[in-house]
Residue, then its C-alpha position, 0 to 999 in steps of 0.5 A: m550515501y542516499e541508501t544509508s541516509k534513507r534507511i536511517m530516516d526510515i528507522i527513526l520515523a518508524i519509531i516516532i510515528g509508531i509511538v505517536f499512533l500507538p493509542i490510535c492503533l490500540a483503539t483500531a484493533i479493539a474496534i475491528k474485533l468488536s465490529s466484525k468477525g475475523p483477525i485484527f490484521a488483514d489476511t492477504p497474499e504476499r507482496i513483491g518487494r525489493f529485487g522481487k522478494k516476496f514479503k507479508m505486508y501488515k495491515f489492519r483488516s478493513m474487509i470481511e474475513n477471507a476477502h481476497d479468496l472470496l473475490k478470487y474464487n467465489p462465483h458470487f464475486a466473479t463480476l467484481y473480480k473482472k472489474y477489479k482486474r480491469e481497473s488495475y487492481k483497485l476498486r472504488y466501491d468494494p462490498r467486501v469492506t466493512p463499515f468501520g473498514s471504510f473509515i480506516r481505509k479512507h484515512s489510511i489508518d489500516e496502513i499504520p502496521q506497515l511500520i513493522n515492515v519498515l523496521r524489518g527492512e522490507m519496506s520504506i516509509i516512502g517508496p513505490r507501491a508494493y504490488y501483488p505477484d499476479e497484479l504485476r504479471e497480468q498488468q505487464s501483459k496488459y501494458p507490455h511497455t511497462k516491463d522496463l519500468v517495473k524493473v526500475v521500481l523493484s530495485v528499491r524497497p516499496g513504501i507506505t506512502g509515495a509520489w502517486q499517493v500524494s499527487g492526487r492521482s491515486e485512481v490512475n491505471f497501472d501504466k500511469r502509476i508505474t511511470i510515476d513510481a519509476d520516476y520517483v526511483s530515478r530521482k533518489n533524492i532525500f529532499y524529494d522524500m521530505i516533500i512527499l512526507v510533508k504532503t502525506p498528512w493531508a493525503m490521509i486527512s482528505g482521504k485521497g492518499a495512503l499513509 
């Protein structure tokens, strides 16, 4: 019952939010093309979805072209890459982010295209973070006690927004983040989903969470 209700809610919300944010999406696409070289959508590696299936996540490009490959393979970014892995695959200050990209990331506008993933059945509006394959592999090696929690998290579709994004704890390390995600999955409660949904606009406006 929960799975069916959640999927229906996802489709309805994705369509409504998509229509409401369409003007912002068009303006964002134009601004990205005018402000920096590269495609409109981010060219990032695939993410891990439900049951470990990989998928392409749609996001507006907020970084310089080929940002992910530069971080991983360019020797000029070697120190930054080490910091990136040390801080659980999150950087507070990232020189690859464009000036306009900084704005859309702060207010989660870059996340809006993930509504396409929701309609495709690869994501949910609300759910755990969608992790990179190497991120899960390396973080589980760093935090071995999280392996069972990862299995729980991968039993559901990842979300555009979620419990840790709206909790004000978006800067926590992987072990804390995956615990919050697993706790969300264990609840499987539409009412809890609605609470997260209501908190999301403030997380976007304040720049403390994701869409």
